[in-house]
N, CA, C and O atoms as a GROMACS GRO file, in nm:
protein
  492
    1UNK      N    1   0.117  -0.130   0.002
    1UNK     CA    2  -0.040  -0.009  -0.027
    1UNK      C    3   0.124   0.136  -0.001
    1UNK      O    4   0.217   0.140   0.080
    2UNK      N    5   0.091   0.206  -0.089
    2UNK     CA    6   0.135   0.334  -0.057
    2UNK      C    7   0.088   0.446  -0.013
    2UNK      O    8  -0.032   0.470  -0.015
    3UNK      N    9   0.181   0.534   0.036
    3UNK     CA   10   0.195   0.645   0.146
    3UNK      C   11   0.000   0.719   0.083
    3UNK      O   12  -0.103   0.745   0.144
    4UNK      N   13   0.029   0.723  -0.014
    4UNK     CA   14  -0.085   0.811  -0.159
    4UNK      C   15  -0.226   0.755  -0.147
    4UNK      O   16  -0.330   0.807  -0.188
    5UNK      N   17  -0.210   0.630  -0.079
    5UNK     CA   18  -0.348   0.642  -0.065
    5UNK      C   19  -0.409   0.533   0.047
    5UNK      O   20  -0.504   0.455   0.039
    6UNK      N   21  -0.258   0.578   0.218
    6UNK     CA   22  -0.338   0.546   0.378
    6UNK      C   23  -0.421   0.698   0.362
    6UNK      O   24  -0.408   0.804   0.300
    7UNK      N   25  -0.539   0.615   0.486
    7UNK     CA   26  -0.601   0.769   0.530
    7UNK      C   27  -0.518   0.888   0.617
    7UNK      O   28  -0.411   0.861   0.672
    8UNK      N   29  -0.556   0.974   0.622
    8UNK     CA   30  -0.501   1.149   0.717
    8UNK      C   31  -0.540   1.036   0.835
    8UNK      O   32  -0.601   0.933   0.805
    9UNK      N   33  -0.498   1.067   0.979
    9UNK     CA   34  -0.558   1.023   1.090
    9UNK      C   35  -0.554   1.150   1.172
    9UNK      O   36  -0.539   1.151   1.294
   10UNK      N   37  -0.563   1.216   1.126
   10UNK     CA   38  -0.578   1.386   1.219
   10UNK      C   39  -0.682   1.406   1.318
   10UNK      O   40  -0.798   1.427   1.281
   11UNK      N   41  -0.642   1.401   1.474
   11UNK     CA   42  -0.743   1.453   1.564
   11UNK      C   43  -0.777   1.556   1.543
   11UNK      O   44  -0.731   1.643   1.470
   12UNK      N   45  -0.846   1.553   1.596
   12UNK     CA   46  -0.939   1.711   1.548
   12UNK      C   47  -0.932   1.757   1.744
   12UNK      O   48  -0.985   1.711   1.846
   13UNK      N   49  -0.808   1.899   1.705
   13UNK     CA   50  -0.781   1.956   1.819
   13UNK      C   51  -0.956   2.018   1.894
   13UNK      O   52  -0.996   2.028   2.009
   14UNK      N   53  -1.000   2.040   1.798
   14UNK     CA   54  -1.176   2.161   1.841
   14UNK      C   55  -1.265   2.056   1.922
   14UNK      O   56  -1.341   2.096   2.010
   15UNK      N   57  -1.254   1.916   1.889
   15UNK     CA   58  -1.320   1.836   1.996
   15UNK      C   59  -1.298   1.689   2.096
   15UNK      O   60  -1.346   1.577   2.109
   16UNK      N   61  -1.190   1.776   2.156
   16UNK     CA   62  -1.103   1.701   2.246
   16UNK      C   63  -1.232   1.686   2.369
   16UNK      O   64  -1.326   1.762   2.392
   17UNK      N   65  -1.181   1.517   2.455
   17UNK     CA   66  -1.330   1.535   2.596
   17UNK      C   67  -1.132   1.401   2.644
   17UNK      O   68  -1.053   1.320   2.596
   18UNK      N   69  -1.182   1.508   2.816
   18UNK     CA   70  -1.082   1.373   2.872
   18UNK      C   71  -1.223   1.232   2.918
   18UNK      O   72  -1.336   1.249   2.963
   19UNK      N   73  -1.156   1.110   2.882
   19UNK     CA   74  -1.226   1.071   2.909
   19UNK      C   75  -1.243   0.930   3.074
   19UNK      O   76  -1.197   0.820   3.043
   20UNK      N   77  -1.286   0.937   3.188
   20UNK     CA   78  -1.367   0.881   3.331
   20UNK      C   79  -1.402   0.828   3.320
   20UNK      O   80  -1.491   0.858   3.242
   21UNK      N   81  -1.411   0.673   3.359
   21UNK     CA   82  -1.493   0.508   3.382
   21UNK      C   83  -1.530   0.564   3.596
   21UNK      O   84  -1.467   0.600   3.695
   22UNK      N   85  -1.676   0.533   3.552
   22UNK     CA   86  -1.727   0.490   3.661
   22UNK      C   87  -1.743   0.378   3.718
   22UNK      O   88  -1.842   0.415   3.781
   23UNK      N   89  -1.723   0.208   3.769
   23UNK     CA   90  -1.783   0.132   3.740
   23UNK      C   91  -1.850   0.036   3.863
   23UNK      O   92  -1.762  -0.004   3.940
   24UNK      N   93  -2.011  -0.019   3.905
   24UNK     CA   94  -1.950  -0.073   4.006
   24UNK      C   95  -1.954  -0.232   4.002
   24UNK      O   96  -2.025  -0.306   4.070
   25UNK      N   97  -1.896  -0.252   3.943
   25UNK     CA   98  -1.774  -0.375   3.884
   25UNK      C   99  -1.940  -0.471   3.902
   25UNK      O  100  -1.902  -0.579   3.949
   26UNK      N  101  -2.111  -0.480   3.886
   26UNK     CA  102  -2.152  -0.573   3.868
   26UNK      C  103  -2.244  -0.550   3.733
   26UNK      O  104  -2.259  -0.625   3.636
   27UNK      N  105  -2.293  -0.440   3.757
   27UNK     CA  106  -2.387  -0.434   3.570
   27UNK      C  107  -2.308  -0.369   3.524
   27UNK      O  108  -2.269  -0.425   3.421
   28UNK      N  109  -2.260  -0.279   3.540
   28UNK     CA  110  -2.202  -0.253   3.430
   28UNK      C  111  -2.125  -0.108   3.449
   28UNK      O  112  -2.100  -0.078   3.566
   29UNK      N  113  -2.070   0.024   3.303
   29UNK     CA  114  -1.966   0.141   3.371
   29UNK      C  115  -2.031   0.230   3.324
   29UNK      O  116  -2.113   0.200   3.236
   30UNK      N  117  -2.019   0.337   3.358
   30UNK     CA  118  -2.055   0.507   3.294
   30UNK      C  119  -1.934   0.596   3.300
   30UNK      O  120  -1.891   0.657   3.398
   31UNK      N  121  -1.876   0.592   3.142
   31UNK     CA  122  -1.800   0.689   3.042
   31UNK      C  123  -1.837   0.845   3.117
   31UNK      O  124  -1.953   0.886   3.121
   32UNK      N  125  -1.770   0.891   3.150
   32UNK     CA  126  -1.827   1.104   3.182
   32UNK      C  127  -1.662   1.137   3.085
   32UNK      O  128  -1.554   1.097   3.129
   33UNK      N  129  -1.679   1.224   2.938
   33UNK     CA  130  -1.689   1.254   2.859
   33UNK      C  131  -1.701   1.434   2.893
   33UNK      O  132  -1.791   1.516   2.872
   34UNK      N  133  -1.559   1.445   2.957
   34UNK     CA  134  -1.532   1.632   3.020
   34UNK      C  135  -1.468   1.680   2.811
   34UNK      O  136  -1.390   1.612   2.743
   35UNK      N  137  -1.504   1.748   2.790
   35UNK     CA  138  -1.449   1.850   2.717
   35UNK      C  139  -1.381   1.958   2.732
   35UNK      O  140  -1.412   2.058   2.798
   36UNK      N  141  -1.293   1.941   2.676
   36UNK     CA  142  -1.144   2.038   2.707
   36UNK      C  143  -1.097   2.053   2.581
   36UNK      O  144  -1.121   1.986   2.480
   37UNK      N  145  -1.018   2.162   2.600
   37UNK     CA  146  -0.966   2.260   2.508
   37UNK      C  147  -0.789   2.147   2.425
   37UNK      O  148  -0.746   2.036   2.459
   38UNK      N  149  -0.760   2.203   2.363
   38UNK     CA  150  -0.602   2.167   2.346
   38UNK      C  151  -0.507   2.162   2.451
   38UNK      O  152  -0.443   2.068   2.499
   39UNK      N  153  -0.510   2.265   2.474
   39UNK     CA  154  -0.468   2.248   2.653
   39UNK      C  155  -0.444   2.257   2.753
   39UNK      O  156  -0.360   2.321   2.817
   40UNK      N  157  -0.575   2.143   2.792
   40UNK     CA  158  -0.594   2.032   2.847
   40UNK      C  159  -0.710   2.100   2.920
   40UNK      O  160  -0.788   2.048   3.001
   41UNK      N  161  -0.705   2.217   2.879
   41UNK     CA  162  -0.799   2.298   3.024
   41UNK      C  163  -1.002   2.263   2.965
   41UNK      O  164  -1.065   2.253   2.860
   42UNK      N  165  -1.028   2.256   3.118
   42UNK     CA  166  -1.173   2.235   3.037
   42UNK      C  167  -1.209   2.368   3.001
   42UNK      O  168  -1.183   2.480   3.044
   43UNK      N  169  -1.345   2.273   2.816
   43UNK     CA  170  -1.394   2.345   2.722
   43UNK      C  171  -1.590   2.376   2.836
   43UNK      O  172  -1.677   2.294   2.867
   44UNK      N  173  -1.579   2.530   2.864
   44UNK     CA  174  -1.738   2.535   2.856
   44UNK      C  175  -1.824   2.498   2.825
   44UNK      O  176  -1.907   2.433   2.889
   45UNK      N  177  -1.824   2.544   2.682
   45UNK     CA  178  -1.855   2.620   2.576
   45UNK      C  179  -1.950   2.486   2.558
   45UNK      O  180  -2.068   2.504   2.531
   46UNK      N  181  -1.894   2.338   2.575
   46UNK     CA  182  -1.984   2.230   2.556
   46UNK      C  183  -2.022   2.150   2.731
   46UNK      O  184  -2.012   2.163   2.853
   47UNK      N  185  -2.086   2.033   2.577
   47UNK     CA  186  -2.185   1.972   2.794
   47UNK      C  187  -2.104   1.838   2.811
   47UNK      O  188  -2.057   1.768   2.721
   48UNK      N  189  -2.101   1.824   2.903
   48UNK     CA  190  -2.009   1.705   2.940
   48UNK      C  191  -2.109   1.631   2.946
   48UNK      O  192  -2.222   1.661   2.984
   49UNK      N  193  -2.052   1.483   2.892
   49UNK     CA  194  -2.161   1.330   2.759
   49UNK      C  195  -2.166   1.281   2.940
   49UNK      O  196  -2.100   1.345   3.021
   50UNK      N  197  -2.287   1.115   3.001
   50UNK     CA  198  -2.196   1.066   3.018
   50UNK      C  199  -2.308   0.968   2.924
   50UNK      O  200  -2.411   0.999   2.866
   51UNK      N  201  -2.228   0.817   2.940
   51UNK     CA  202  -2.227   0.730   2.843
   51UNK      C  203  -2.261   0.555   2.916
   51UNK      O  204  -2.165   0.482   2.940
   52UNK      N  205  -2.359   0.522   2.936
   52UNK     CA  206  -2.335   0.325   2.955
   52UNK      C  207  -2.262   0.311   2.920
   52UNK      O  208  -2.176   0.375   2.859
   53UNK      N  209  -2.278   0.208   2.954
   53UNK     CA  210  -2.250   0.082   2.899
   53UNK      C  211  -2.246  -0.019   3.068
   53UNK      O  212  -2.231  -0.011   3.190
   54UNK      N  213  -2.291  -0.156   2.892
   54UNK     CA  214  -2.339  -0.279   3.021
   54UNK      C  215  -2.361  -0.431   2.905
   54UNK      O  216  -2.380  -0.434   2.783
   55UNK      N  217  -2.354  -0.495   2.963
   55UNK     CA  218  -2.441  -0.619   2.864
   55UNK      C  219  -2.526  -0.789   2.966
   55UNK      O  220  -2.499  -0.849   3.070
   56UNK      N  221  -2.636  -0.804   2.852
   56UNK     CA  222  -2.694  -0.893   2.856
   56UNK      C  223  -2.664  -1.044   2.772
   56UNK      O  224  -2.636  -1.067   2.654
   57UNK      N  225  -2.677  -1.105   2.856
   57UNK     CA  226  -2.655  -1.235   2.854
   57UNK      C  227  -2.724  -1.286   2.751
   57UNK      O  228  -2.832  -1.230   2.768
   58UNK      N  229  -2.740  -1.377   2.624
   58UNK     CA  230  -2.815  -1.433   2.534
   58UNK      C  231  -2.755  -1.620   2.523
   58UNK      O  232  -2.670  -1.700   2.561
   59UNK      N  233  -2.875  -1.602   2.443
   59UNK     CA  234  -2.851  -1.766   2.452
   59UNK      C  235  -2.645  -1.783   2.271
   59UNK      O  236  -2.554  -1.856   2.231
   60UNK      N  237  -2.720  -1.635   2.249
   60UNK     CA  238  -2.609  -1.657   2.158
   60UNK      C  239  -2.479  -1.653   2.189
   60UNK      O  240  -2.412  -1.737   2.130
   61UNK      N  241  -2.391  -1.543   2.302
   61UNK     CA  242  -2.346  -1.516   2.373
   61UNK      C  243  -2.413  -1.338   2.421
   61UNK      O  244  -2.518  -1.276   2.412
   62UNK      N  245  -2.228  -1.310   2.489
   62UNK     CA  246  -2.306  -1.187   2.535
   62UNK      C  247  -2.304  -1.074   2.498
   62UNK      O  248  -2.189  -1.034   2.482
   63UNK      N  249  -2.431  -0.954   2.463
   63UNK     CA  250  -2.453  -0.845   2.411
   63UNK      C  251  -2.486  -0.735   2.491
   63UNK      O  252  -2.546  -0.704   2.594
   64UNK      N  253  -2.371  -0.655   2.325
   64UNK     CA  254  -2.248  -0.533   2.448
   64UNK      C  255  -2.410  -0.429   2.399
   64UNK      O  256  -2.443  -0.434   2.281
   65UNK      N  257  -2.520  -0.320   2.524
   65UNK     CA  258  -2.535  -0.219   2.551
   65UNK      C  259  -2.456  -0.084   2.604
   65UNK      O  260  -2.400  -0.057   2.710
   66UNK      N  261  -2.481   0.012   2.445
   66UNK     CA  262  -2.409   0.129   2.442
   66UNK      C  263  -2.555   0.224   2.458
   66UNK      O  264  -2.664   0.174   2.432
   67UNK      N  265  -2.537   0.395   2.514
   67UNK     CA  266  -2.649   0.440   2.509
   67UNK      C  267  -2.570   0.523   2.642
   67UNK      O  268  -2.524   0.498   2.753
   68UNK      N  269  -2.593   0.657   2.532
   68UNK     CA  270  -2.632   0.861   2.623
   68UNK      C  271  -2.711   0.764   2.702
   68UNK      O  272  -2.776   0.662   2.677
   69UNK      N  273  -2.660   0.882   2.873
   69UNK     CA  274  -2.777   0.987   2.972
   69UNK      C  275  -2.796   1.082   2.941
   69UNK      O  276  -2.723   1.155   2.874
   70UNK      N  277  -2.910   1.102   2.986
   70UNK     CA  278  -2.954   1.223   2.932
   70UNK      C  279  -2.924   1.310   3.162
   70UNK      O  280  -3.020   1.315   3.239
   71UNK      N  281  -2.811   1.346   3.195
   71UNK     CA  282  -2.798   1.445   3.313
   71UNK      C  283  -2.616   1.447   3.318
   71UNK      O  284  -2.506   1.405   3.281
   72UNK      N  285  -2.715   1.549   3.415
   72UNK     CA  286  -2.630   1.728   3.397
   72UNK      C  287  -2.488   1.632   3.537
   72UNK      O  288  -2.430   1.707   3.616
   73UNK      N  289  -2.472   1.552   3.540
   73UNK     CA  290  -2.335   1.526   3.674
   73UNK      C  291  -2.401   1.346   3.742
   73UNK      O  292  -2.507   1.291   3.772
   74UNK      N  293  -2.231   1.312   3.734
   74UNK     CA  294  -2.251   1.148   3.812
   74UNK      C  295  -2.409   1.112   3.818
   74UNK      O  296  -2.492   1.054   3.746
   75UNK      N  297  -2.405   1.181   3.948
   75UNK     CA  298  -2.482   1.084   4.047
   75UNK      C  299  -2.681   1.095   4.002
   75UNK      O  300  -2.756   1.031   4.075
   76UNK      N  301  -2.738   1.174   3.891
   76UNK     CA  302  -2.780   1.184   3.801
   76UNK      C  303  -2.744   1.058   3.716
   76UNK      O  304  -2.774   0.938   3.721
   77UNK      N  305  -2.670   1.130   3.641
   77UNK     CA  306  -2.641   0.932   3.557
   77UNK      C  307  -2.675   0.835   3.627
   77UNK      O  308  -2.776   0.788   3.574
   78UNK      N  309  -2.653   0.788   3.698
   78UNK     CA  310  -2.655   0.670   3.790
   78UNK      C  311  -2.795   0.616   3.804
   78UNK      O  312  -2.831   0.502   3.774
   79UNK      N  313  -2.868   0.716   3.855
   79UNK     CA  314  -3.020   0.715   3.826
   79UNK      C  315  -3.040   0.683   3.738
   79UNK      O  316  -3.059   0.562   3.734
   80UNK      N  317  -3.051   0.759   3.598
   80UNK     CA  318  -3.084   0.723   3.519
   80UNK      C  319  -3.037   0.570   3.388
   80UNK      O  320  -3.083   0.543   3.277
   81UNK      N  321  -2.914   0.495   3.484
   81UNK     CA  322  -2.827   0.384   3.436
   81UNK      C  323  -3.011   0.275   3.386
   81UNK      O  324  -3.086   0.255   3.290
   82UNK      N  325  -3.005   0.262   3.439
   82UNK     CA  326  -3.139   0.118   3.443
   82UNK      C  327  -3.208   0.132   3.338
   82UNK      O  328  -3.196   0.052   3.245
   83UNK      N  329  -3.318   0.265   3.331
   83UNK     CA  330  -3.417   0.330   3.224
   83UNK      C  331  -3.282   0.317   3.045
   83UNK      O  332  -3.314   0.281   2.932
   84UNK      N  333  -3.177   0.351   3.084
   84UNK     CA  334  -3.145   0.393   2.990
   84UNK      C  335  -3.123   0.288   2.960
   84UNK      O  336  -3.198   0.258   2.867
   85UNK      N  337  -3.021   0.160   3.003
   85UNK     CA  338  -3.008   0.031   2.948
   85UNK      C  339  -3.071  -0.002   2.899
   85UNK      O  340  -3.037  -0.034   2.785
   86UNK      N  341  -3.305  -0.039   2.963
   86UNK     CA  342  -3.345  -0.080   2.870
   86UNK      C  343  -3.409  -0.086   2.852
   86UNK      O  344  -3.491  -0.177   2.851
   87UNK      N  345  -3.406   0.058   2.811
   87UNK     CA  346  -3.430   0.134   2.647
   87UNK      C  347  -3.346   0.114   2.579
   87UNK      O  348  -3.343   0.223   2.523
   88UNK      N  349  -3.246   0.042   2.522
   88UNK     CA  350  -3.068   0.044   2.511
   88UNK      C  351  -3.111  -0.077   2.406
   88UNK      O  352  -3.114  -0.096   2.285
   89UNK      N  353  -3.144  -0.149   2.528
   89UNK     CA  354  -3.217  -0.352   2.554
   89UNK      C  355  -3.344  -0.299   2.436
   89UNK      O  356  -3.339  -0.309   2.313
   90UNK      N  357  -3.424  -0.256   2.498
   90UNK     CA  358  -3.544  -0.282   2.338
   90UNK      C  359  -3.532  -0.228   2.238
   90UNK      O  360  -3.602  -0.259   2.141
   91UNK      N  361  -3.431  -0.123   2.236
   91UNK     CA  362  -3.360  -0.106   2.038
   91UNK      C  363  -3.326  -0.202   2.035
   91UNK      O  364  -3.324  -0.224   1.914
   92UNK      N  365  -3.289  -0.298   2.087
   92UNK     CA  366  -3.170  -0.369   2.008
   92UNK      C  367  -3.260  -0.526   1.891
   92UNK      O  368  -3.265  -0.591   1.787
   93UNK      N  369  -3.317  -0.495   2.046
   93UNK     CA  370  -3.410  -0.583   2.005
   93UNK      C  371  -3.534  -0.599   1.914
   93UNK      O  372  -3.594  -0.698   1.872
   94UNK      N  373  -3.557  -0.421   1.894
   94UNK     CA  374  -3.659  -0.452   1.787
   94UNK      C  375  -3.566  -0.467   1.606
   94UNK      O  376  -3.568  -0.557   1.523
   95UNK      N  377  -3.504  -0.346   1.610
   95UNK     CA  378  -3.375  -0.436   1.522
   95UNK      C  379  -3.286  -0.524   1.485
   95UNK      O  380  -3.224  -0.524   1.378
   96UNK      N  381  -3.276  -0.620   1.592
   96UNK     CA  382  -3.294  -0.759   1.591
   96UNK      C  383  -3.348  -0.900   1.471
   96UNK      O  384  -3.322  -0.989   1.389
   97UNK      N  385  -3.451  -0.814   1.558
   97UNK     CA  386  -3.619  -0.819   1.554
   97UNK      C  387  -3.615  -0.789   1.332
   97UNK      O  388  -3.623  -0.890   1.262
   98UNK      N  389  -3.608  -0.703   1.289
   98UNK     CA  390  -3.646  -0.614   1.192
   98UNK      C  391  -3.504  -0.701   1.057
   98UNK      O  392  -3.510  -0.752   0.945
   99UNK      N  393  -3.405  -0.676   1.152
   99UNK     CA  394  -3.345  -0.697   1.080
   99UNK      C  395  -3.379  -0.985   0.998
   99UNK      O  396  -3.333  -1.038   0.897
  100UNK      N  397  -3.453  -1.042   1.096
  100UNK     CA  398  -3.412  -1.166   1.070
  100UNK      C  399  -3.618  -1.111   0.996
  100UNK      O  400  -3.695  -1.203   0.968
  101UNK      N  401  -3.641  -1.036   0.989
  101UNK     CA  402  -3.811  -1.007   0.917
  101UNK      C  403  -3.734  -0.954   0.761
  101UNK      O  404  -3.773  -0.951   0.644
  102UNK      N  405  -3.608  -0.916   0.831
  102UNK     CA  406  -3.596  -0.930   0.607
  102UNK      C  407  -3.513  -1.018   0.552
  102UNK      O  408  -3.506  -1.041   0.431
  103UNK      N  409  -3.425  -1.088   0.670
  103UNK     CA  410  -3.378  -1.136   0.627
  103UNK      C  411  -3.467  -1.274   0.517
  103UNK      O  412  -3.432  -1.297   0.401
  104UNK      N  413  -3.610  -1.366   0.609
  104UNK     CA  414  -3.639  -1.450   0.633
  104UNK      C  415  -3.713  -1.385   0.484
  104UNK      O  416  -3.714  -1.468   0.392
  105UNK      N  417  -3.779  -1.235   0.446
  105UNK     CA  418  -3.806  -1.250   0.348
  105UNK      C  419  -3.717  -1.185   0.217
  105UNK      O  420  -3.776  -1.124   0.128
  106UNK      N  421  -3.589  -1.202   0.217
  106UNK     CA  422  -3.542  -1.204   0.083
  106UNK      C  423  -3.494  -1.318   0.022
  106UNK      O  424  -3.449  -1.424   0.065
  107UNK      N  425  -3.516  -1.262  -0.112
  107UNK     CA  426  -3.492  -1.375  -0.258
  107UNK      C  427  -3.380  -1.457  -0.244
  107UNK      O  428  -3.287  -1.377  -0.240
  108UNK      N  429  -3.322  -1.599  -0.231
  108UNK     CA  430  -3.166  -1.644  -0.224
  108UNK      C  431  -3.194  -1.640  -0.358
  108UNK      O  432  -3.308  -1.661  -0.398
  109UNK      N  433  -3.037  -1.597  -0.490
  109UNK     CA  434  -3.067  -1.684  -0.638
  109UNK      C  435  -2.939  -1.670  -0.591
  109UNK      O  436  -2.877  -1.590  -0.520
  110UNK      N  437  -2.915  -1.776  -0.656
  110UNK     CA  438  -2.770  -1.861  -0.666
  110UNK      C  439  -2.668  -1.755  -0.768
  110UNK      O  440  -2.686  -1.690  -0.871
  111UNK      N  441  -2.562  -1.777  -0.680
  111UNK     CA  442  -2.459  -1.664  -0.770
  111UNK      C  443  -2.446  -1.545  -0.736
  111UNK      O  444  -2.370  -1.467  -0.794
  112UNK      N  445  -2.532  -1.509  -0.620
  112UNK     CA  446  -2.557  -1.395  -0.496
  112UNK      C  447  -2.473  -1.337  -0.446
  112UNK      O  448  -2.369  -1.383  -0.398
  113UNK      N  449  -2.499  -1.252  -0.449
  113UNK     CA  450  -2.353  -1.207  -0.343
  113UNK      C  451  -2.432  -1.171  -0.199
  113UNK      O  452  -2.523  -1.090  -0.179
  114UNK      N  453  -2.348  -1.278  -0.090
  114UNK     CA  454  -2.411  -1.227  -0.015
  114UNK      C  455  -2.459  -1.365   0.091
  114UNK      O  456  -2.493  -1.394   0.205
  115UNK      N  457  -2.430  -1.422  -0.047
  115UNK     CA  458  -2.533  -1.623   0.052
  115UNK      C  459  -2.390  -1.650   0.115
  115UNK      O  460  -2.363  -1.747   0.044
  116UNK      N  461  -2.299  -1.639   0.181
  116UNK     CA  462  -2.184  -1.661   0.282
  116UNK      C  463  -2.144  -1.718   0.181
  116UNK      O  464  -2.144  -1.681   0.063
  117UNK      N  465  -2.108  -1.811   0.229
  117UNK     CA  466  -1.932  -1.914   0.218
  117UNK      C  467  -1.953  -2.017   0.131
  117UNK      O  468  -1.863  -2.085   0.083
  118UNK      N  469  -2.162  -2.041   0.090
  118UNK     CA  470  -2.192  -2.117   0.049
  118UNK      C  471  -2.104  -2.197  -0.121
  118UNK      O  472  -2.178  -2.171  -0.216
  119UNK      N  473  -2.018  -2.252  -0.153
  119UNK     CA  474  -1.962  -2.214  -0.296
  119UNK      C  475  -2.067  -2.328  -0.391
  119UNK      O  476  -2.029  -2.351  -0.505
  120UNK      N  477  -2.198  -2.398  -0.341
  120UNK     CA  478  -2.256  -2.476  -0.438
  120UNK      C  479  -2.287  -2.416  -0.542
  120UNK      O  480  -2.287  -2.293  -0.531
  121UNK      N  481  -2.310  -2.450  -0.625
  121UNK     CA  482  -2.340  -2.381  -0.760
  121UNK      C  483  -2.506  -2.445  -0.853
  121UNK      O  484  -2.474  -2.516  -0.948
  122UNK      N  485  -2.600  -2.436  -0.844
  122UNK     CA  486  -2.702  -2.463  -0.967
  122UNK      C  487  -2.666  -2.469  -1.094
  122UNK      O  488  -2.632  -2.363  -1.147
  123UNK      N  489  -2.662  -2.623  -1.190
  123UNK     CA  490  -2.683  -2.612  -1.298
  123UNK      C  491  -2.793  -2.564  -1.330
  123UNK      O  492  -2.821  -2.550  -1.449
   0.00000   0.00000   0.00000
């Protein structure tokens, strides 16, 4: 690969955050994203973000959930964690149902892209 085809990976100095992670080591964690300037000082022009993370065990394995918590401080984010996780799980389950519905209604044509690794060709 030549240097000309490599993507430019320049950080956005106007969109920096300091990240702190809080966890109860049981249910999940909350990432607190504090906006900062390129000098590392707090950027009071932007709001702090609170992001919840957890996982739910399914027959297929662990299902990770990531969701934003509408909060002004860590205590409020903790209080909204359960509701945020529930909403995220409901949205994820709806998306999975829709994907299954689309997959079940798709017409499979031999030689079509996306048929998996199956190399069987019909005469």
